[in-house]
VOVEXMAR-874737 format. One line per 4 residues: their letters; for each residue x, y, z of C-alpha. Coordinates in steps of 0.02 Angstrom, whole numbers, plus 32768, in hexadecimal, padded with zeros to 4 digits. Example, Ala and Ser with C-alpha at 12.3 -4.5 7.8 and 13.67 -1.06 7.14 Angstrom:
AS	8267 7F1F 8186 ~ 82AC 7FCB 8165;
This chain:
XXXX	B4D0 0BA6 7F27 ~ B4D7 0C1C 7FBB ~ B4A6 0CD3 7FA6 ~ B4B9 0D66 800E;
XXXX	B459 0E08 801E ~ B494 0EA3 7FBD ~ B44F 0F22 8036 ~ B3F9 0EFB 80DE;
XXXX	B3BA 0FB1 80DE ~ B35E 0F98 8039 ~ B31F 0EEF 8078 ~ B2CF 0F4F 8109;
XXXX	B285 0FD7 809D ~ B243 0F50 8023 ~ B1F0 0EF4 80B5 ~ B1AA 0FA0 80F7;
XXXX	B162 0FB8 8046 ~ B104 0F11 804E ~ B0C9 0F36 80F9 ~ B08D 0FE5 80CE;
XXXX	B02E 0FB2 8037 ~ AFDB 0F26 8092 ~ AF20 0F48 80AD ~ AEFB 0EAE 810C;
XXXX	AF07 0E13 80B1 ~ AF36 0E5C 8011 ~ AFAE 0EEB 7FD0 ~ AF95 0F70 7F5F;
XXXX	B021 0F95 7ED6 ~ B048 103E 7F1F ~ AFE1 10BF 7F87 ~ AF7A 113A 7F27;
XXXX	AF9B 1103 7E75 ~ AF51 1052 7E84 ~ AEDB 1044 7F18 ~ AE9C 0F8F 7F00;
XXXX	AEE0 0EDE 7EEF ~ AF28 0EB6 7E43 ~ AF3F 0E09 7E10 ~ AFEF 0DE8 7DD9;
XXXX	B035 0E72 7E4C ~ AFE8 0E11 7ED8 ~ B03D 0D68 7EA4 ~ B0E4 0DC4 7EA1;
XXXX	B0BA 0E13 7F49 ~ B098 0D69 7F94 ~ B148 0D32 7F51 ~ B197 0DC5 7FB2;
XXXX	B136 0DA6 8049 ~ B179 0CF4 8050 ~ B227 0D35 8079 ~ B1F3 0D76 8120;
XXXX	B13B 0D41 8148 ~ B108 0C9C 80F9 ~ B055 0C9F 8140 ~ B03E 0D4D 80F6;
XXXX	B072 0D0F 804C ~ AFFF 0C8B 8049 ~ AF71 0CFC 8083 ~ AF96 0D6C 7FED;
XXXX	AF74 0CE5 7F74 ~ AEDC 0CA4 7FD5 ~ AE8F 0D5D 7FCE ~ AEAC 0D64 7F1A;
XXXX	AE56 0CBD 7EF6 ~ ADBF 0CF0 7F6E ~ AD82 0D61 7ED7 ~ AD8D 0CD2 7E58;
XXXX	ACF8 0CCD 7DE4 ~ AC8A 0C2D 7DD8 ~ ACCD 0C10 7D27 ~ AD84 0C0B 7D77;
XXXX	ADC1 0CB3 7D3F ~ AE26 0D1B 7DB9 ~ AE04 0DD5 7D96 ~ AE8D 0E4E 7D76;
XXXX	AE4C 0EC4 7DF7 ~ ADEE 0EA4 7EA3 ~ AD99 0F3B 7EE9 ~ AD9B 0F0E 7F9E;
XXXX	AD72 0FB6 7FE2 ~ AD23 1052 7F8E ~ AD9D 10D4 7F4B ~ AD25 1146 7EEA;
XXXX	ADC5 11AA 7E9D ~ AE02 111E 7E3F ~ ADD4 1101 7D89 ~ AD99 108C 7D3D;
XXXX	AD44 104B 7DDF ~ ACCA 0FBC 7E02 ~ AC35 1030 7DC4 ~ AC89 103C 7D17;
XXXX	ACB0 0F82 7D0E ~ ABFE 0F4B 7D47 ~ AC26 0E8F 7D67 ~ ABB1 0E84 7DF5;
XXXX	AC2A 0E1C 7E5B ~ AC3E 0E10 7F13 ~ ACBE 0E57 7F36 ~ ACB4 0EC0 7EA4;
XXXX	AD3D 0E96 7E1B ~ AD6D 0EC6 7D66 ~ AD30 0E59 7CDB ~ ADE2 0E1C 7C92;
XXXX	AE70 0DB9 7CD6 ~ AF2F 0DD1 7CDC ~ AFCE 0D68 7CB7 ~ AFBC 0CC6 7D1B;
XXXX	B059 0CCE 7D83 ~ B009 0C93 7E28 ~ B037 0BD9 7E0B ~ B0EE 0C01 7DF1;
XXXX	B0F0 0C7A 7E83 ~ B096 0BF5 7EEF ~ B11D 0B76 7EC3 ~ B1A1 0BEB 7EFB;
XXXX	B151 0C0D 7F9B ~ B129 0B55 7FB5 ~ B1EA 0B38 7FA9 ~ B20B 0BA1 8034;
XXXX	B1BE 0B1F 80AC ~ B165 0A94 8059 ~ B11F 0A49 80F9 ~ B0D2 0AEC 8138;
XXXX	B08D 0B16 808E ~ B046 0A71 8060 ~ AF9B 0A93 80AC ~ AF92 0B3D 8063;
XXXX	AFBF 0B0A 7FB5 ~ AF46 0A70 7FBF ~ AEB6 0AE9 7FD6 ~ AEEF 0B66 7F51;
XXXX	AF19 0AE0 7EC9 ~ AE73 0ABF 7E8F ~ AE4D 0B74 7E82 ~ AEE6 0B94 7E1E;
XXXX	AEBC 0AFB 7DB0 ~ AE06 0B4A 7D87 ~ AE5F 0BEA 7D52 ~ AED6 0B94 7CDA;
XXXX	AE41 0B32 7C97 ~ ADF2 0BDA 7C80 ~ AE86 0C16 7C1C ~ AE7C 0B71 7BB1;
XXXX	ADC0 0B7F 7B94 ~ ADA5 0C3A 7B74 ~ AE53 0C79 7B30 ~ AEA9 0BEC 7AD7;
XXXX	AE38 0BCF 7A44 ~ AEBB 0BF3 79C2 ~ AF37 0B7F 7A1A ~ AF95 0C07 7A7A;
XXXX	AF5D 0C85 7AF4 ~ AEF2 0D1E 7AB7 ~ AEBF 0DB2 7B1A ~ AE25 0E1A 7B0B;
XXXX	AE61 0EBB 7B5A ~ AF1D 0EFC 7B5F ~ AF0A 0F0B 7C18 ~ AEF7 0E49 7C1B;
XXXX	AFA4 0E37 7BE4 ~ AFEC 0E9E 7C75 ~ B047 0F01 7BF1 ~ AFCB 0F80 7BD5;
XXXX	B001 0FF4 7B49 ~ B097 0F94 7B04 ~ B0AF 0FA7 7A48 ~ B076 0EED 7A32;
XXXX	AFC1 0F2B 7A3C ~ AFC5 0FBF 79C4 ~ AF7D 0F63 792A ~ AEEE 0F1A 7997;
XXXX	AECD 0FC4 79E9 ~ AEC0 1017 7942 ~ AE20 0FBB 7926 ~ ADCF 0FF2 79C2;
XXXX	AD57 1083 79BC ~ AD6B 10ED 7A56 ~ AD17 1188 7A1D ~ AC71 1169 7A7D;
XXXX	ACAC 1139 7B2C ~ AC70 11E1 7B7F ~ ACC8 125A 7BEF ~ AD39 120F 7C81;
XXXX	ADC3 1244 7CFA ~ AE60 11D5 7D0A ~ AEB3 11C9 7DAD ~ AF5B 118E 7D75;
XXXX	AF96 1224 7D24 ~ AF7B 127F 7DC5 ~ AFF7 120C 7E18 ~ B079 11F5 7D8F;
XXXX	B0C2 125D 7D05 ~ B041 1248 7C76 ~ B0CF 122F 7C02 ~ B0F8 118E 7C57;
XXXX	B048 1151 7C41 ~ AFD8 111E 7BB4 ~ AF8D 11AB 7B53 ~ AED5 11D5 7B44;
XXXX	AEB3 1187 7AA2 ~ AEEB 10E2 7AE7 ~ AE84 10F8 7B86 ~ ADEB 1120 7B1F;
XXXX	ADFF 1078 7ABE ~ AE23 1018 7B69 ~ AD7C 105C 7BA9 ~ AD19 102B 7B06;
XXXX	AD57 0F79 7B26 ~ AD1B 0F84 7BD9 ~ AC74 0FC4 7B9E ~ AC5F 0F39 7B20;
XXXX	AC81 0EBC 7BB3 ~ AC05 0F07 7C1B ~ AB79 0F17 7B98 ~ AB80 0E5D 7B76;
XXXX	AB7F 0E31 7C35 ~ AC43 0DF7 7C28 ~ AC0B 0D68 7BBD ~ ACBA 0D24 7B98;
XXXX	AC90 0CCA 7AFC ~ AC34 0D5B 7AB5 ~ ACCE 0DCE 7ADA ~ AD3F 0D51 7A7C;
XXXX	ACCC 0D3E 79EE ~ AC97 0DF1 79D5 ~ ACF5 0E6C 7A46 ~ AD5D 0EF8 7A06;
XXXX	AE04 0EB0 7A30 ~ AE4E 0DFF 7A28 ~ AF09 0DE1 7A19 ~ AF77 0D4E 7A30;
XXXX	AFF6 0D70 7ABB ~ B0A0 0D1E 7AC1 ~ B0B9 0D64 7B77 ~ B02B 0D0C 7BC2;
XXXX	B03D 0C74 7B5A ~ B0EC 0C61 7BA7 ~ B0C0 0C87 7C54 ~ B028 0C14 7C4E;
XXXX	B095 0B85 7C02 ~ B10C 0B92 7C93 ~ B07D 0BA8 7D13 ~ B033 0B08 7CD9;
XXXX	B0D8 0AA8 7CEF ~ B0E0 0AF9 7D9F ~ B02A 0ACC 7DCB ~ B04C 0A18 7D8D;
XXXX	B0E7 0A0A 7DF6 ~ B084 0A43 7E98 ~ AFF9 09D0 7E6C ~ B06A 0936 7E59;
XXXX	B0AA 0951 7F0E ~ AFFB 0960 7F43 ~ AFC7 08BB 7EF5 ~ AF60 0903 7E60;
XXXX	AF4D 08C0 7DBA ~ AF9B 094F 7D55 ~ AF96 0903 7CA6 ~ AF17 097E 7C69;
XXXX	AF82 0A13 7C9F ~ B023 09C1 7C4D ~ AFB5 09B5 7BB6 ~ AF8C 0A72 7BBA;
XXXX	B046 0A9A 7BCE ~ B077 0A23 7B3C ~ AFF0 0A70 7AC4 ~ B025 0B24 7AED;
XXXX	B0E0 0AED 7AC7 ~ B0AD 0A9F 7A27 ~ B04C 0B39 79F4 ~ B0CC 0BB3 7A20;
XXXX	B125 0BB6 7974 ~ B089 0C08 7924 ~ B0C1 0CA6 7987 ~ B169 0CAB 7934;
XXXX	B16F 0D3D 78BE ~ B1F6 0D25 783F ~ B1F5 0DE3 781C ~ B21F 0E16 78CA;
XXXX	B282 0D73 78EE ~ B225 0D5A 798E ~ B184 0D24 79E0 ~ B101 0DA6 79BB;
XXXX	B048 0DD5 79E3 ~ AFD1 0DC1 795E ~ AF28 0E11 793F ~ AE9F 0D81 7930;
XXXX	AE1D 0E00 78EB ~ AE99 0E1A 784C ~ AF15 0D90 7858 ~ AFA6 0E09 7852;
XXXX	B039 0E00 78C3 ~ B068 0E9A 792A ~ B119 0EA5 78DC ~ B158 0ECE 7987;
XXXX	B1D0 0E78 79FB ~ B1DB 0EA1 7AB3 ~ B1FF 0E4E 7B5F ~ B16D 0DDA 7B50;
XXXX	B1C0 0D7C 7AC7 ~ B253 0D4F 7B34 ~ B1E7 0CFE 7BB6 ~ B1F7 0C68 7B44;
XXXX	B28A 0C3F 7BB1 ~ B20A 0C34 7C40 ~ B1A5 0BB8 7BD8 ~ B241 0B54 7B99;
XXXX	B212 0B7A 7ADD ~ B2A3 0BF1 7AB4 ~ B301 0BE2 7A0B ~ B3B8 0C08 79DE;
XXXX	B377 0C9C 796F ~ B318 0CE3 7A08 ~ B3B9 0CDF 7A6B ~ B414 0D4B 79E9;
XXXX	B379 0DC6 79E4 ~ B37D 0DD2 7AA4 ~ B432 0E01 7AA7 ~ B418 0E8D 7A1D;
XXXX	B381 0ED5 7A7E ~ B3CF 0ED0 7B2A ~ B47E 0F13 7AF4 ~ B423 0FB0 7AB4;
XXXX	B3EE 0FEA 7B6B ~ B457 0FF7 7C09 ~ B3DD 0FBF 7C8F ~ B37A 0F1F 7C8D;
XXXX	B310 0EDD 7BFB ~ B2A4 0F5E 7B9E ~ B1F2 0F3B 7B8B ~ B1FA 0F6C 7AD0;
XXXX	B27A 0F67 7A3C ~ B2ED 1006 7A53 ~ B30D 1002 7994 ~ B24A 1016 7974;
XXXX	B1FE 10BC 794F ~ B179 109D 79D9 ~ B1FE 1085 7A62 ~ B1E6 10FD 7AF3;
XXXX	B258 10DD 7B7C ~ B1EF 112E 7C0A ~ B13C 1112 7BCF ~ B0F0 1079 7C2A;
XXXX	B10A 0FE1 7BC2 ~ B147 102F 7B21 ~ B202 101C 7B56 ~ B22B 1025 7C0F;
XXXX	B278 0F99 7C6F ~ B200 0F42 7CEB ~ B24E 0EE5 7D84 ~ B1C4 0E63 7D8A;
XXXX	B1E2 0E31 7CD0 ~ B2A0 0E31 7CED ~ B283 0DB8 7D7A ~ B214 0D40 7D13;
XXXX	B293 0D47 7C85 ~ B320 0D20 7CFB ~ B2C3 0C89 7D45 ~ B2B1 0C42 7C8F;
XXXX	B367 0C6F 7C61 ~ B3AA 0C18 7CFE ~ B337 0B7F 7CDC ~ B384 0B74 7C2A;
XXXX	B43B 0B7D 7C6D ~ B45B 0C2C 7C3D ~ B49C 0C5D 7CE7 ~ B504 0CEF 7CA9;
XXXX	B470 0D40 7C52 ~ B406 0D29 7CEB ~ B485 0D6D 7D5E ~ B49E 0E00 7CF0;
XXXX	B3E4 0E2A 7CEE ~ B3E2 0E1B 7DAB ~ B474 0E92 7DB9 ~ B436 0F16 7D44;
XXXX	B385 0F14 7D9E ~ B3DC 0F22 7E49 ~ B440 0FB3 7E0A ~ B3A2 100D 7DE0;
XXXX	B34E 0FEF 7E88 ~ B3EA 1017 7EED ~ B400 10BB 7E89 ~ B34C 10F8 7E86;
XXXX	B2DB 1095 7EF8 ~ B23F 1025 7EE8 ~ B1ED 1073 7E4B ~ B170 101D 7DD7;
XXXX	B1E4 1021 7D42 ~ B282 1074 7D00 ~ B2C6 10C7 7C60 ~ B33A 103B 7C22;
XXXX	B3B1 10B6 7BD2 ~ B3DD 1126 7C6A ~ B387 10DB 7CF7 ~ B30B 1163 7D19;
XXXX	B282 1123 7D92 ~ B1CD 1125 7D4C ~ B124 1104 7D7D ~ B0EA 10EF 7E33;
XXXX	B168 10ED 7ECB ~ B16E 1077 7F65 ~ B137 0FF2 7EEB ~ B0FA 0F47 7F35;
XXXX	B132 0ED4 7EAB ~ B1DD 0F2F 7E99 ~ B1F8 0F1C 7F55 ~ B1C9 0E6B 7F43;
XXXX	B244 0E48 7EB4 ~ B2CC 0E91 7F1D ~ B2B5 0E1F 7FAC ~ B2A5 0D85 7F4A;
XXXX	B31C 0D9C 7EBC ~ B36A 0E45 7E8F ~ B3AD 0E66 7F3F ~ B3FD 0DBA 7F48;
XXXX	B4B7 0DAB 7F0A ~ B492 0D11 7E95 ~ B425 0CDF 7E00 ~ B36E 0CC9 7E04;
XXXX	B32C 0C28 7E49 ~ B2BE 0BC0 7DDB ~ B234 0B4C 7DFC ~ B23E 0ACA 7D78;
């Protein structure tokens, strides 16, 4: 299907944002608020660059994987250059890596983004993906070895999910003691309205988890066994399932034996039903310390379409949640008491999640739903610009402005008058 661009002027603005947030081989999410390279932000940035600078797209991924740990983990923050005003910085994480990094990971979207980038020019990209492929494989193996002990993906810190303060994590956070983390000064609330960010009590608990990791030398098995937080995450479970599919597809083209990766994807699909909560009628997070479901449903549940494990009951649930708001898909259920339409992941609509959902919807043959999601996301960006996220009830822009991944999503998906392109 041939698509046309909605607004060439916005295309120019989006490209200018990517170039403006370029720090020489990597992008920052936005100037000031996030001064380093973030893992899944960077993967989306690479997709955005692929629309006008293919070499730069591959460089973005290569820079991300240049900080990969020996055990295969790709950290969620890479501290390429000093920025003493940022908290928590490398001295807080204490990972003793070069370059300095955080000690946790983030949603493994890189394989899916790499496959989309490769499709732009398979010949030009073959050498680049051939070099990246074993690194991505090692990262996926890290997820398998260190985070899939229960069959699905578990996270050891809410930040690892990418959906930092979503209601899914409330029951796990309740068991974390943040009373002894000491004094600190946050930078994020100096750049963004504090009502749009996680609260201090949440941040105290986040830091307690970081301090536990540092105290045990970032021993991943110790963190999983005895750390203060461990919850199964439907979002990363579905993202990794799809990423395994995409990694296997690229591996076949490169002539690799991909049976191991296919097995990982099959195992995750087979285990996905354990995340089904009949009370919420959806895929739900579970606290592995207590065995309890979060009893929350949010946008992560609907990434099931991306992984090809959706159910008819989930489709009805999606319609009910989506029709309760006006713009895009909310990150949390508008009917829940915990819903806050402008506070980070407790309700707002995120263009990046909308794009992932739309890819899944398109692949499942739900073209009308994919197009509706694109159209509503485009309306937000056209009306308000390239903000980090938006109030799904009235469209109010929230978080950081001139945001890299929103610009990238505009160039690849939201700004194209047609449904999202899948990779399967």
